[in-house]
Biopython code that builds the backbone (N, CA, C, O; Angstrom):
import numpy as np
from Bio.PDB.StructureBuilder import StructureBuilder

atoms = [
    (1, "MET", "N", (-23.446, -14.445, 5.586)),
    (1, "MET", "CA", (-22.103, -14.957, 5.439)),
    (1, "MET", "C", (-21.122, -13.817, 5.226)),
    (1, "MET", "O", (-20.051, -13.796, 5.833)),
    (2, "LEU", "N", (-21.475, -12.884, 4.381)),
    (2, "LEU", "CA", (-20.608, -11.739, 4.126)),
    (2, "LEU", "C", (-20.485, -10.878, 5.372)),
    (2, "LEU", "O", (-19.413, -10.336, 5.641)),
    (3, "THR", "N", (-21.569, -10.741, 6.143)),
    (3, "THR", "CA", (-21.536, -9.949, 7.369)),
    (3, "THR", "C", (-20.591, -10.581, 8.386)),
    (3, "THR", "O", (-19.839, -9.868, 9.051)),
    (4, "ALA", "N", (-20.616, -11.891, 8.515)),
    (4, "ALA", "CA", (-19.721, -12.572, 9.444)),
    (4, "ALA", "C", (-18.271, -12.393, 9.021)),
    (4, "ALA", "O", (-17.399, -12.202, 9.869)),
    (5, "PHE", "N", (-18.004, -12.452, 7.728)),
    (5, "PHE", "CA", (-16.643, -12.259, 7.234)),
    (5, "PHE", "C", (-16.161, -10.839, 7.503)),
    (5, "PHE", "O", (-15.027, -10.636, 7.937)),
    (6, "LEU", "N", (-17.023, -9.853, 7.244)),
    (6, "LEU", "CA", (-16.631, -8.469, 7.494)),
    (6, "LEU", "C", (-16.403, -8.206, 8.983)),
    (6, "LEU", "O", (-15.474, -7.489, 9.357)),
    (7, "LEU", "N", (-17.236, -8.775, 9.811)),
    (7, "LEU", "CA", (-17.069, -8.617, 11.255)),
    (7, "LEU", "C", (-15.778, -9.272, 11.731)),
    (7, "LEU", "O", (-15.072, -8.714, 12.570)),
    (8, "ALA", "N", (-15.466, -10.449, 11.202)),
    (8, "ALA", "CA", (-14.241, -11.145, 11.591)),
    (8, "ALA", "C", (-13.006, -10.368, 11.164)),
    (8, "ALA", "O", (-12.041, -10.275, 11.924)),
    (9, "THR", "N", (-13.023, -9.816, 9.970)),
    (9, "THR", "CA", (-11.853, -9.059, 9.501)),
    (9, "THR", "C", (-11.750, -7.708, 10.196)),
    (9, "THR", "O", (-10.647, -7.179, 10.330)),
    (10, "ALA", "N", (-12.850, -7.142, 10.637)),
    (10, "ALA", "CA", (-12.812, -5.856, 11.328)),
    (10, "ALA", "C", (-12.230, -5.986, 12.734)),
    (10, "ALA", "O", (-11.680, -5.027, 13.275)),
    (11, "THR", "N", (-12.353, -7.173, 13.321)),
    (11, "THR", "CA", (-11.851, -7.362, 14.681)),
    (11, "THR", "C", (-10.444, -7.940, 14.709)),
    (11, "THR", "O", (-9.915, -8.190, 15.792)),
    (12, "LEU", "N", (-9.827, -8.157, 13.572)),
    (12, "LEU", "CA", (-8.458, -8.667, 13.539)),
    (12, "LEU", "C", (-7.490, -7.600, 14.031)),
    (12, "LEU", "O", (-7.681, -6.406, 13.799)),
    (13, "VAL", "N", (-6.464, -8.050, 14.703)),
    (13, "VAL", "CA", (-5.444, -7.133, 15.205)),
    (13, "VAL", "C", (-4.278, -7.143, 14.229)),
    (13, "VAL", "O", (-3.792, -8.208, 13.851)),
    (14, "PRO", "N", (-3.832, -5.975, 13.823)),
    (14, "PRO", "CA", (-2.701, -5.933, 12.890)),
    (14, "PRO", "C", (-1.448, -6.535, 13.529)),
    (14, "PRO", "O", (-1.304, -6.503, 14.751)),
    (15, "PRO", "N", (-0.552, -7.078, 12.725)),
    (15, "PRO", "CA", (0.673, -7.672, 13.262)),
    (15, "PRO", "C", (1.484, -6.652, 14.065)),
    (15, "PRO", "O", (1.629, -5.496, 13.666)),
    (16, "GLY", "N", (2.003, -7.102, 15.195)),
    (16, "GLY", "CA", (2.829, -6.232, 16.019)),
    (16, "GLY", "C", (2.059, -5.369, 16.994)),
    (16, "GLY", "O", (2.666, -4.691, 17.823)),
    (17, "GLU", "N", (0.746, -5.376, 16.920)),
    (17, "GLU", "CA", (-0.061, -4.564, 17.837)),
    (17, "GLU", "C", (-0.349, -5.354, 19.108)),
    (17, "GLU", "O", (-0.362, -6.585, 19.100)),
    (18, "TRP", "N", (-0.578, -4.629, 20.197)),
    (18, "TRP", "CA", (-0.868, -5.254, 21.481)),
    (18, "TRP", "C", (-2.327, -5.690, 21.514)),
    (18, "TRP", "O", (-3.219, -4.923, 21.152)),
    (19, "VAL", "N", (-2.564, -6.919, 21.947)),
    (19, "VAL", "CA", (-3.914, -7.448, 22.015)),
    (19, "VAL", "C", (-4.481, -7.166, 23.397)),
    (19, "VAL", "O", (-3.911, -7.572, 24.410)),
    (20, "VAL", "N", (-5.604, -6.470, 23.427)),
    (20, "VAL", "CA", (-6.263, -6.182, 24.683)),
    (20, "VAL", "C", (-7.286, -7.272, 24.939)),
    (20, "VAL", "O", (-8.163, -7.533, 24.116)),
    (21, "ASP", "N", (-7.154, -7.899, 26.092)),
    (21, "ASP", "CA", (-8.079, -8.965, 26.459)),
    (21, "ASP", "C", (-8.983, -8.431, 27.557)),
    (21, "ASP", "O", (-8.514, -8.075, 28.638)),
    (22, "HIS", "N", (-10.261, -8.376, 27.284)),
    (22, "HIS", "CA", (-11.223, -7.829, 28.234)),
    (22, "HIS", "C", (-11.942, -8.917, 29.026)),
    (22, "HIS", "O", (-13.012, -8.668, 29.581)),
    (23, "SER", "N", (-11.378, -10.102, 29.083)),
    (23, "SER", "CA", (-12.088, -11.184, 29.745)),
    (23, "SER", "C", (-12.213, -10.961, 31.244)),
    (23, "SER", "O", (-13.228, -11.334, 31.832)),
    (24, "HIS", "N", (-11.217, -10.367, 31.877)),
    (24, "HIS", "CA", (-11.290, -10.066, 33.299)),
    (24, "HIS", "C", (-10.362, -8.902, 33.582)),
    (24, "HIS", "O", (-9.172, -8.954, 33.270)),
    (25, "THR", "N", (-10.887, -7.893, 34.149)),
    (25, "THR", "CA", (-10.121, -6.672, 34.363)),
    (25, "THR", "C", (-8.876, -6.948, 35.197)),
    (25, "THR", "O", (-8.965, -7.484, 36.302)),
    (26, "GLY", "N", (-7.733, -6.583, 34.668)),
    (26, "GLY", "CA", (-6.487, -6.701, 35.396)),
    (26, "GLY", "C", (-5.827, -8.056, 35.325)),
    (26, "GLY", "O", (-4.670, -8.181, 35.725)),
    (27, "HIS", "N", (-6.508, -9.083, 34.834)),
    (27, "HIS", "CA", (-5.908, -10.413, 34.811)),
    (27, "HIS", "C", (-5.566, -10.881, 33.407)),
    (27, "HIS", "O", (-4.709, -11.751, 33.248)),
    (28, "PHE", "N", (-6.199, -10.338, 32.401)),
    (28, "PHE", "CA", (-5.931, -10.675, 31.012)),
    (28, "PHE", "C", (-6.053, -12.165, 30.743)),
    (28, "PHE", "O", (-5.295, -12.718, 29.947)),
    (29, "ALA", "N", (-7.004, -12.816, 31.403)),
    (29, "ALA", "CA", (-7.363, -14.219, 31.179)),
    (29, "ALA", "C", (-6.234, -15.188, 31.479)),
    (29, "ALA", "O", (-6.291, -16.343, 31.057)),
    (30, "GLN", "N", (-5.208, -14.748, 32.197)),
    (30, "GLN", "CA", (-4.153, -15.657, 32.612)),
    (30, "GLN", "C", (-4.552, -16.287, 33.944)),
    (30, "GLN", "O", (-5.181, -15.629, 34.773)),
    (31, "PRO", "N", (-4.201, -17.532, 34.156)),
    (31, "PRO", "CA", (-4.533, -18.139, 35.443)),
    (31, "PRO", "C", (-3.802, -17.428, 36.574)),
    (31, "PRO", "O", (-2.620, -17.100, 36.468)),
    (32, "THR", "N", (-4.522, -17.204, 37.636)),
    (32, "THR", "CA", (-3.950, -16.479, 38.760)),
    (32, "THR", "C", (-3.764, -17.451, 39.918)),
    (32, "THR", "O", (-4.731, -18.026, 40.417)),
    (33, "LEU", "N", (-2.538, -17.628, 40.335)),
    (33, "LEU", "CA", (-2.236, -18.459, 41.486)),
    (33, "LEU", "C", (-2.006, -17.537, 42.664)),
    (33, "LEU", "O", (-1.188, -16.619, 42.599)),
    (34, "ARG", "N", (-2.725, -17.784, 43.731)),
    (34, "ARG", "CA", (-2.575, -16.941, 44.909)),
    (34, "ARG", "C", (-1.877, -17.730, 45.997)),
    (34, "ARG", "O", (-2.333, -18.802, 46.395)),
    (35, "ARG", "N", (-0.803, -17.207, 46.459)),
    (35, "ARG", "CA", (-0.050, -17.831, 47.553)),
    (35, "ARG", "C", (-0.046, -16.838, 48.698)),
    (35, "ARG", "O", (0.588, -15.785, 48.622)),
    (36, "PHE", "N", (-0.748, -17.178, 49.742)),
    (36, "PHE", "CA", (-0.823, -16.289, 50.879)),
    (36, "PHE", "C", (0.423, -16.468, 51.743)),
    (36, "PHE", "O", (0.957, -17.572, 51.844)),
    (37, "GLU", "N", (0.877, -15.402, 52.354)),
    (37, "GLU", "CA", (2.117, -15.441, 53.106)),
    (37, "GLU", "C", (2.032, -16.355, 54.312)),
    (37, "GLU", "O", (3.016, -17.006, 54.664)),
    (38, "ARG", "N", (0.877, -16.414, 54.951)),
    (38, "ARG", "CA", (0.745, -17.181, 56.172)),
    (38, "ARG", "C", (-0.149, -18.406, 55.970)),
    (38, "ARG", "O", (-0.970, -18.734, 56.826)),
    (39, "TYR", "N", (0.019, -19.066, 54.849)),
    (39, "TYR", "CA", (-0.834, -20.220, 54.557)),
    (39, "TYR", "C", (-0.669, -21.317, 55.608)),
    (39, "TYR", "O", (-1.654, -21.877, 56.088)),
    (40, "GLU", "N", (0.586, -21.620, 55.964)),
    (40, "GLU", "CA", (0.831, -22.709, 56.913)),
    (40, "GLU", "C", (0.175, -22.412, 58.255)),
    (40, "GLU", "O", (-0.477, -23.276, 58.840)),
    (41, "GLU", "N", (0.353, -21.164, 58.746)),
    (41, "GLU", "CA", (-0.255, -20.808, 60.029)),
    (41, "GLU", "C", (-1.772, -20.847, 59.948)),
    (41, "GLU", "O", (-2.436, -21.355, 60.851)),
    (42, "ASP", "N", (-2.318, -20.306, 58.863)),
    (42, "ASP", "CA", (-3.771, -20.305, 58.704)),
    (42, "ASP", "C", (-4.315, -21.725, 58.584)),
    (42, "ASP", "O", (-5.377, -22.039, 59.121)),
    (43, "ASN", "N", (-3.577, -22.579, 57.874)),
    (43, "ASN", "CA", (-4.015, -23.964, 57.730)),
    (43, "ASN", "C", (-3.967, -24.677, 59.082)),
    (43, "ASN", "O", (-4.877, -25.436, 59.418)),
    (44, "ASP", "N", (-2.915, -24.435, 59.851)),
    (44, "ASP", "CA", (-2.831, -25.044, 61.181)),
    (44, "ASP", "C", (-3.960, -24.555, 62.081)),
    (44, "ASP", "O", (-4.527, -25.332, 62.849)),
    (45, "ARG", "N", (-4.284, -23.275, 61.986)),
    (45, "ARG", "CA", (-5.387, -22.733, 62.786)),
    (45, "ARG", "C", (-6.708, -23.348, 62.363)),
    (45, "ARG", "O", (-7.556, -23.619, 63.213)),
    (46, "ARG", "N", (-6.905, -23.575, 61.074)),
    (46, "ARG", "CA", (-8.142, -24.197, 60.590)),
    (46, "ARG", "C", (-8.247, -25.636, 61.104)),
    (46, "ARG", "O", (-9.319, -26.071, 61.526)),
    (47, "ILE", "N", (-7.148, -26.361, 61.067)),
    (47, "ILE", "CA", (-7.161, -27.742, 61.566)),
    (47, "ILE", "C", (-7.470, -27.757, 63.057)),
    (47, "ILE", "O", (-8.249, -28.589, 63.522)),
    (48, "ALA", "N", (-6.859, -26.832, 63.815)),
    (48, "ALA", "CA", (-7.122, -26.772, 65.254)),
    (48, "ALA", "C", (-8.577, -26.412, 65.531)),
    (48, "ALA", "O", (-9.191, -26.966, 66.443)),
    (49, "TYR", "N", (-9.140, -25.475, 64.740)),
    (49, "TYR", "CA", (-10.537, -25.081, 64.924)),
    (49, "TYR", "C", (-11.476, -26.245, 64.605)),
    (49, "TYR", "O", (-12.450, -26.480, 65.320)),
    (50, "ASP", "N", (-11.177, -26.965, 63.530)),
    (50, "ASP", "CA", (-12.011, -28.116, 63.178)),
    (50, "ASP", "C", (-11.946, -29.192, 64.262)),
    (50, "ASP", "O", (-12.960, -29.813, 64.582)),
    (51, "ALA", "N", (-10.758, -29.414, 64.827)),
    (51, "ALA", "CA", (-10.623, -30.400, 65.904)),
    (51, "ALA", "C", (-11.414, -29.959, 67.133)),
    (51, "ALA", "O", (-12.047, -30.775, 67.802)),
    (52, "TYR", "N", (-11.370, -28.655, 67.420)),
    (52, "TYR", "CA", (-12.130, -28.112, 68.554)),
    (52, "TYR", "C", (-13.636, -28.312, 68.342)),
    (52, "TYR", "O", (-14.342, -28.735, 69.257)),
    (53, "CYS", "N", (-14.119, -28.013, 67.150)),
    (53, "CYS", "CA", (-15.545, -28.193, 66.843)),
    (53, "CYS", "C", (-15.947, -29.670, 66.916)),
    (53, "CYS", "O", (-17.023, -30.003, 67.413)),
    (54, "ASN", "N", (-15.079, -30.545, 66.419)),
    (54, "ASN", "CA", (-15.376, -31.980, 66.501)),
    (54, "ASN", "C", (-15.430, -32.446, 67.948)),
    (54, "ASN", "O", (-16.273, -33.264, 68.316)),
    (55, "GLU", "N", (-14.518, -31.914, 68.772)),
    (55, "GLU", "CA", (-14.540, -32.286, 70.183)),
    (55, "GLU", "C", (-15.831, -31.809, 70.854)),
    (55, "GLU", "O", (-16.417, -32.529, 71.664)),
    (56, "LEU", "N", (-16.268, -30.601, 70.517)),
    (56, "LEU", "CA", (-17.531, -30.104, 71.075)),
    (56, "LEU", "C", (-18.711, -30.957, 70.614)),
    (56, "LEU", "O", (-19.624, -31.234, 71.391)),
    (57, "ASP", "N", (-18.689, -31.368, 69.358)),
    (57, "ASP", "CA", (-19.756, -32.239, 68.857)),
    (57, "ASP", "C", (-19.784, -33.573, 69.609)),
    (57, "ASP", "O", (-20.854, -34.082, 69.945)),
    (58, "GLN", "N", (-18.611, -34.127, 69.865)),
    (58, "GLN", "CA", (-18.554, -35.384, 70.608)),
    (58, "GLN", "C", (-19.041, -35.201, 72.044)),
    (58, "GLN", "O", (-19.747, -36.054, 72.581)),
    (59, "LEU", "N", (-18.658, -34.076, 72.662)),
    (59, "LEU", "CA", (-19.119, -33.807, 74.029)),
    (59, "LEU", "C", (-20.641, -33.642, 74.065)),
    (59, "LEU", "O", (-21.296, -34.116, 74.993)),
    (60, "TRP", "N", (-21.194, -32.978, 73.067)),
    (60, "TRP", "CA", (-22.647, -32.785, 73.017)),
    (60, "TRP", "C", (-23.362, -34.121, 72.795)),
    (60, "TRP", "O", (-24.406, -34.383, 73.392)),
    (61, "ALA", "N", (-22.796, -34.950, 71.941)),
    (61, "ALA", "CA", (-23.384, -36.268, 71.711)),
    (61, "ALA", "C", (-23.351, -37.096, 73.000)),
    (61, "ALA", "O", (-24.289, -37.836, 73.295)),
    (62, "GLN", "N", (-22.265, -36.964, 73.760)),
    (62, "GLN", "CA", (-22.186, -37.679, 75.035)),
    (62, "GLN", "C", (-23.234, -37.150, 76.011)),
    (62, "GLN", "O", (-23.854, -37.927, 76.738)),
    (63, "TYR", "N", (-23.432, -35.835, 76.031)),
    (63, "TYR", "CA", (-24.459, -35.226, 76.892)),
    (63, "TYR", "C", (-25.846, -35.753, 76.521)),
    (63, "TYR", "O", (-26.638, -36.087, 77.402)),
    (64, "ARG", "N", (-26.137, -35.828, 75.241)),
    (64, "ARG", "CA", (-27.442, -36.339, 74.804)),
    (64, "ARG", "C", (-27.586, -37.828, 75.133)),
    (64, "ARG", "O", (-28.669, -38.300, 75.479)),
    (65, "LYS", "N", (-26.469, -38.555, 75.018)),
    (65, "LYS", "CA", (-26.495, -39.987, 75.309)),
    (65, "LYS", "C", (-26.718, -40.239, 76.801)),
    (65, "LYS", "O", (-27.325, -41.236, 77.193)),
    (66, "ASP", "N", (-26.213, -39.311, 77.628)),
    (66, "ASP", "CA", (-26.377, -39.449, 79.079)),
    (66, "ASP", "C", (-27.767, -39.059, 79.552)),
    (66, "ASP", "O", (-28.046, -39.131, 80.749)),
    (67, "GLY", "N", (-28.627, -38.659, 78.668)),
    (67, "GLY", "CA", (-30.017, -38.387, 79.018)),
    (67, "GLY", "C", (-30.348, -36.925, 79.212)),
    (67, "GLY", "O", (-31.449, -36.614, 79.667)),
    (68, "SER", "N", (-29.448, -36.010, 78.888)),
    (68, "SER", "CA", (-29.690, -34.558, 78.990)),
    (68, "SER", "C", (-30.107, -34.152, 80.409)),
    (68, "SER", "O", (-30.989, -33.311, 80.588)),
    (69, "THR", "N", (-29.482, -34.741, 81.383)),
    (69, "THR", "CA", (-29.790, -34.409, 82.776)),
    (69, "THR", "C", (-28.964, -33.201, 83.214)),
    (69, "THR", "O", (-27.966, -32.874, 82.571)),
    (70, "PRO", "N", (-29.363, -32.533, 84.300)),
    (70, "PRO", "CA", (-28.561, -31.408, 84.787)),
    (70, "PRO", "C", (-27.133, -31.813, 85.141)),
    (70, "PRO", "O", (-26.203, -31.041, 84.906)),
    (71, "ALA", "N", (-26.940, -33.002, 85.697)),
    (71, "ALA", "CA", (-25.577, -33.451, 86.015)),
    (71, "ALA", "C", (-24.762, -33.660, 84.739)),
    (71, "ALA", "O", (-23.576, -33.333, 84.692)),
    (72, "ALA", "N", (-25.403, -34.204, 83.710)),
    (72, "ALA", "CA", (-24.709, -34.406, 82.439)),
    (72, "ALA", "C", (-24.361, -33.070, 81.799)),
    (72, "ALA", "O", (-23.319, -32.936, 81.159)),
    (73, "PHE", "N", (-25.251, -32.062, 81.976)),
    (73, "PHE", "CA", (-24.960, -30.745, 81.403)),
    (73, "PHE", "C", (-23.793, -30.081, 82.123)),
    (73, "PHE", "O", (-22.973, -29.415, 81.490)),
    (74, "LYS", "N", (-23.710, -30.255, 83.436)),
    (74, "LYS", "CA", (-22.571, -29.695, 84.171)),
    (74, "LYS", "C", (-21.268, -30.347, 83.706)),
    (74, "LYS", "O", (-20.251, -29.672, 83.547)),
    (75, "ALA", "N", (-21.307, -31.658, 83.491)),
    (75, "ALA", "CA", (-20.121, -32.352, 82.980)),
    (75, "ALA", "C", (-19.773, -31.837, 81.576)),
    (75, "ALA", "O", (-18.600, -31.658, 81.249)),
    (76, "TYR", "N", (-20.802, -31.601, 80.752)),
    (76, "TYR", "CA", (-20.569, -31.055, 79.409)),
    (76, "TYR", "C", (-19.947, -29.664, 79.493)),
    (76, "TYR", "O", (-18.991, -29.369, 78.776)),
    (77, "GLU", "N", (-20.484, -28.809, 80.364)),
    (77, "GLU", "CA", (-19.942, -27.454, 80.499)),
    (77, "GLU", "C", (-18.479, -27.484, 80.930)),
    (77, "GLU", "O", (-17.656, -26.733, 80.405)),
    (78, "LYS", "N", (-18.159, -28.351, 81.883)),
    (78, "LYS", "CA", (-16.786, -28.445, 82.367)),
    (78, "LYS", "C", (-15.853, -28.920, 81.256)),
    (78, "LYS", "O", (-14.788, -28.336, 81.052)),
    (79, "ALA", "N", (-16.240, -29.968, 80.541)),
    (79, "ALA", "CA", (-15.409, -30.493, 79.457)),
    (79, "ALA", "C", (-15.286, -29.493, 78.308)),
    (79, "ALA", "O", (-14.223, -29.377, 77.698)),
    (80, "ALA", "N", (-16.368, -28.769, 78.010)),
    (80, "ALA", "CA", (-16.325, -27.768, 76.938)),
    (80, "ALA", "C", (-15.414, -26.609, 77.327)),
    (80, "ALA", "O", (-14.695, -26.080, 76.479)),
    (81, "ALA", "N", (-15.433, -26.210, 78.591)),
    (81, "ALA", "CA", (-14.545, -25.140, 79.048)),
    (81, "ALA", "C", (-13.084, -25.569, 78.946)),
    (81, "ALA", "O", (-12.230, -24.776, 78.551)),
    (82, "GLU", "N", (-12.798, -26.812, 79.298)),
    (82, "GLU", "CA", (-11.426, -27.314, 79.170)),
    (82, "GLU", "C", (-10.991, -27.369, 77.703)),
    (82, "GLU", "O", (-9.852, -27.036, 77.374)),
    (83, "ALA", "N", (-11.897, -27.787, 76.836)),
    (83, "ALA", "CA", (-11.579, -27.845, 75.398)),
    (83, "ALA", "C", (-11.320, -26.442, 74.860)),
    (83, "ALA", "O", (-10.400, -26.238, 74.069)),
    (84, "LYS", "N", (-12.128, -25.479, 75.288)),
    (84, "LYS", "CA", (-11.931, -24.103, 74.831)),
    (84, "LYS", "C", (-10.608, -23.556, 75.343)),
    (84, "LYS", "O", (-9.888, -22.873, 74.614)),
    (85, "ARG", "N", (-10.290, -23.857, 76.591)),
    (85, "ARG", "CA", (-9.031, -23.387, 77.159)),
    (85, "ARG", "C", (-7.852, -23.941, 76.369)),
    (85, "ARG", "O", (-6.912, -23.209, 76.060)),
    (86, "ARG", "N", (-7.897, -25.222, 76.043)),
    (86, "ARG", "CA", (-6.814, -25.816, 75.238)),
    (86, "ARG", "C", (-6.744, -25.168, 73.864)),
    (86, "ARG", "O", (-5.660, -24.874, 73.362)),
    (87, "TYR", "N", (-7.898, -24.950, 73.264)),
    (87, "TYR", "CA", (-7.926, -24.356, 71.913)),
    (87, "TYR", "C", (-7.368, -22.939, 71.939)),
    (87, "TYR", "O", (-6.572, -22.577, 71.072)),
    (88, "VAL", "N", (-7.768, -22.136, 72.910)),
    (88, "VAL", "CA", (-7.325, -20.742, 72.968)),
    (88, "VAL", "C", (-5.854, -20.657, 73.349)),
    (88, "VAL", "O", (-5.112, -19.868, 72.764)),
    (89, "TYR", "N", (-5.424, -21.449, 74.312)),
    (89, "TYR", "CA", (-4.023, -21.361, 74.745)),
    (89, "TYR", "C", (-3.054, -21.852, 73.679)),
    (89, "TYR", "O", (-1.901, -21.420, 73.647)),
    (90, "ASN", "N", (-3.497, -22.735, 72.820)),
    (90, "ASN", "CA", (-2.611, -23.243, 71.769)),
    (90, "ASN", "C", (-2.627, -22.395, 70.505)),
    (90, "ASN", "O", (-1.897, -22.692, 69.560)),
    (91, "ASP", "N", (-3.440, -21.348, 70.468)),
    (91, "ASP", "CA", (-3.507, -20.490, 69.282)),
    (91, "ASP", "C", (-2.494, -19.362, 69.441)),
    (91, "ASP", "O", (-2.624, -18.547, 70.355)),
    (92, "PRO", "N", (-1.481, -19.296, 68.565)),
    (92, "PRO", "CA", (-0.454, -18.258, 68.729)),
    (92, "PRO", "C", (-0.987, -16.836, 68.549)),
    (92, "PRO", "O", (-0.423, -15.894, 69.106)),
    (93, "TYR", "N", (-2.069, -16.666, 67.775)),
    (93, "TYR", "CA", (-2.600, -15.323, 67.553)),
    (93, "TYR", "C", (-3.409, -14.824, 68.743)),
    (93, "TYR", "O", (-3.659, -13.624, 68.857)),
    (94, "LEU", "N", (-3.822, -15.722, 69.628)),
    (94, "LEU", "CA", (-4.591, -15.314, 70.797)),
    (94, "LEU", "C", (-3.719, -15.239, 72.041)),
    (94, "LEU", "O", (-4.229, -15.095, 73.152)),
    (95, "ALA", "N", (-2.420, -15.335, 71.861)),
    (95, "ALA", "CA", (-1.505, -15.247, 72.989)),
    (95, "ALA", "C", (-1.476, -13.816, 73.512)),
    (95, "ALA", "O", (-1.581, -12.878, 72.721)),
    (96, "PRO", "N", (-1.336, -13.623, 74.818)),
    (96, "PRO", "CA", (-1.287, -12.266, 75.359)),
    (96, "PRO", "C", (-0.019, -11.540, 74.921)),
    (96, "PRO", "O", (1.032, -12.153, 74.735)),
    (97, "VAL", "N", (-0.134, -10.253, 74.765)),
    (97, "VAL", "CA", (1.013, -9.426, 74.390)),
    (97, "VAL", "C", (1.677, -8.966, 75.674)),
    (97, "VAL", "O", (1.061, -8.270, 76.480)),
    (98, "THR", "N", (2.920, -9.349, 75.865)),
    (98, "THR", "CA", (3.664, -8.925, 77.060)),
    (98, "THR", "C", (4.789, -8.005, 76.624)),
    (98, "THR", "O", (5.535, -8.310, 75.693)),
    (99, "ARG", "N", (4.900, -6.883, 77.301)),
    (99, "ARG", "CA", (5.932, -5.912, 76.943)),
    (99, "ARG", "C", (6.810, -5.630, 78.112)),
    (99, "ARG", "O", (7.742, -4.833, 78.006)),
]
sb = StructureBuilder()
sb.init_structure("model")
sb.init_model(0)
sb.init_chain("A")
sb.init_seg("    ")
for serial, (resi, resn, name, xyz) in enumerate(atoms, 1):
    if name == "N":
        sb.init_residue(resn, " ", resi, " ")
    sb.init_atom(name, np.array(xyz, "f"), 0.0, 1.0, " ", f" {name:<3s}", serial, name[0])
structure = sb.get_structure()
């Protein structure tokens, strides 16, 4: 009991002194909110990518439903190429640089 009391009083900070918080280097245990500059663009790109992946999943499911025949695979390849073209052309970061 006496040891706990001595330890507690030894770690007290005198009035007016700066308290150093070692909980996380550089953050001082304050909540950190991060706001990225291009959140809206990144979020739109994520939504477009998810839609593209969902479309590919649906095309693959249709290919499997059609019996996985060579004709069905050609139809899948054509539809997947069109989906990729739409996805790439609508992405502003993948637009060609013209000077």
